[in-house]
Every structure is written in C-alpha cells, then in structure tokens.
C-alpha positions as CSV (number, residue, x, y, z in Angstrom):
1,X,-12.8,-17.8,-3.4
2,X,-11.7,-15.6,-6.2
3,X,-8.7,-13.3,-6.1
4,X,-10.8,-10.3,-4.8
5,X,-12.2,-12.3,-1.9
6,X,-8.6,-13.3,-1.0
7,X,-7.5,-9.7,-1.2
8,X,-10.3,-8.7,1.1
9,X,-9.4,-11.4,3.5
10,X,-5.8,-10.4,3.6
11,X,-6.7,-6.7,3.9
12,X,-8.8,-7.4,7.0
13,X,-5.9,-9.4,8.5
14,X,-3.6,-6.5,7.9
15,X,-6.0,-3.7,8.9
16,X,-4.4,-2.9,12.3
17,X,-0.9,-2.6,10.7
18,X,-2.3,-0.5,7.9
19,X,-3.9,1.9,10.3
20,X,-0.6,2.2,12.3
21,X,1.3,2.8,9.1
22,X,-1.1,5.3,7.7
23,X,-1.2,7.3,11.0
24,X,2.6,7.3,11.2
25,X,2.6,9.7,8.2
26,X,-0.3,12.0,9.3
27,X,-3.2,12.3,11.7
28,X,-6.6,11.6,10.2
29,X,-10.2,11.1,11.0
30,X,-12.0,7.9,10.2
31,X,-13.3,8.8,6.7
32,X,-9.8,10.1,5.7
33,X,-8.4,6.7,6.8
34,X,-11.0,4.8,4.7
35,X,-10.2,7.0,1.7
36,X,-6.4,6.7,2.1
37,X,-6.6,2.9,2.6
38,X,-8.7,2.6,-0.5
39,X,-6.2,4.7,-2.5
40,X,-3.4,2.4,-1.3
41,X,-5.2,-0.7,-2.6
42,X,-7.1,-1.9,0.5
43,X,-10.4,-1.9,-1.4
44,X,-13.7,-0.8,0.1
45,X,-13.2,-1.3,3.8
46,X,-16.5,-0.6,5.5
47,X,-16.9,1.8,8.4
48,X,-18.4,-1.0,10.3
49,X,-15.1,-2.9,10.0
50,X,-12.8,0.1,10.5
51,X,-14.4,2.0,13.4
52,X,-14.5,-0.9,15.9
53,X,-10.8,-1.6,15.1
54,X,-10.0,2.1,15.8
55,X,-11.9,2.0,19.1
56,X,-10.0,-1.2,20.2
57,X,-6.7,0.4,19.2
58,X,-7.5,3.5,21.2
59,X,-8.6,1.3,24.2
60,X,-5.2,-0.5,23.9
61,X,-3.3,2.8,24.1
62,X,-2.1,2.7,20.5
63,X,-4.2,5.7,19.3
64,X,-5.5,8.9,20.9
65,X,-7.8,11.5,19.5
66,X,-8.5,15.2,19.6
67,X,-11.6,17.0,18.2
68,X,-11.4,19.2,15.2
69,X,-14.2,21.8,15.4
70,X,-12.8,24.2,12.8
71,X,-15.1,23.0,10.0
72,X,-18.6,24.4,9.6
73,X,-19.9,20.8,9.9
74,X,-19.9,18.5,12.9
75,X,-16.8,18.1,15.0
76,X,-14.4,15.4,13.7
77,X,-12.5,12.9,15.8
78,X,-8.9,13.2,14.7
79,X,-6.8,10.1,15.4
80,X,-3.1,10.1,16.1
81,X,-0.6,7.5,17.2
82,X,0.6,7.5,20.8
83,X,4.2,6.7,21.6
84,X,3.2,3.1,22.1
85,X,1.5,3.2,18.7
86,X,4.6,4.5,17.1
87,X,6.7,1.7,18.6
88,X,4.2,-0.8,17.3
89,X,4.6,0.4,13.7
90,X,8.1,-1.0,13.6
91,X,7.2,-4.2,15.4
92,X,4.3,-4.8,13.1
93,X,6.5,-4.1,10.0
94,X,9.0,-6.8,11.2
95,X,6.2,-9.3,11.9
96,X,4.6,-8.7,8.5
97,X,7.9,-9.2,6.8
98,X,8.4,-12.5,8.8
99,X,5.0,-13.8,7.9
100,X,5.4,-12.8,4.3
101,X,8.7,-14.7,4.1
102,X,7.1,-17.7,5.8
103,X,4.3,-17.7,3.3
104,X,6.7,-17.4,0.4
105,X,8.7,-20.4,1.7
106,X,5.5,-22.4,2.1
107,X,4.4,-21.7,-1.4
108,X,7.8,-22.4,-3.0
109,X,8.5,-25.7,-1.2
110,X,7.3,-29.0,-2.5
111,X,5.0,-30.7,0.0
C-alpha cells in the first residue's frame, strides 16, 4: 500500500472518534460532517461509509437528531451528541493517545 491507502485505512479506523470530536464542537448534518472531516485531513470519506456509522452511533445512544426544516430544500437530519456521546469523547481521546503511544513504542523499538 502507498501512504494514501494507509491514511484511508487509519481514517476509517478513527472515524467514530472523529465524528464524536467534530460533533463536540457543533451539531451538523451528514454532508456538513463529510465536508468538515475532509477539511481536517480525513480525505474523501464516502457517504456509504459515514452514514452507517452515524446510524450505529445513534442506535448506541451516542447521537440523537432533530429535523431542520428551515431551508427551502428538503428537511435535514441534524446530529448532536447525547450526554453519553459527550462522555465518550474524552474516553476515545485517551484511548487514541494510548494506542498512538503504543504504536510509537513499537516503531521505535528494535525487534
């Protein structure tokens, strides 16, 4: 694999954490999340990848939604963190730091 394939692989692995982190700053609909994640370096995440993750996170009680009908277009599902989702942001942050440290130790240690 080349570097971009590795980046995509890591981005998919971190997607749930990225969604939690993004929604901890502001509520958003799915397309806004896709755009925001792309701006932050997550590449071109496909809707077919993101939307099932969002649905699972909502089923797990990490997200909830409301409908925005203020635009002239179709209603948009606005996603927001639940209290459980907010608590998971911090847990995920610590877990990510731990795994990053473990990977750093692995790559800096002679076999």
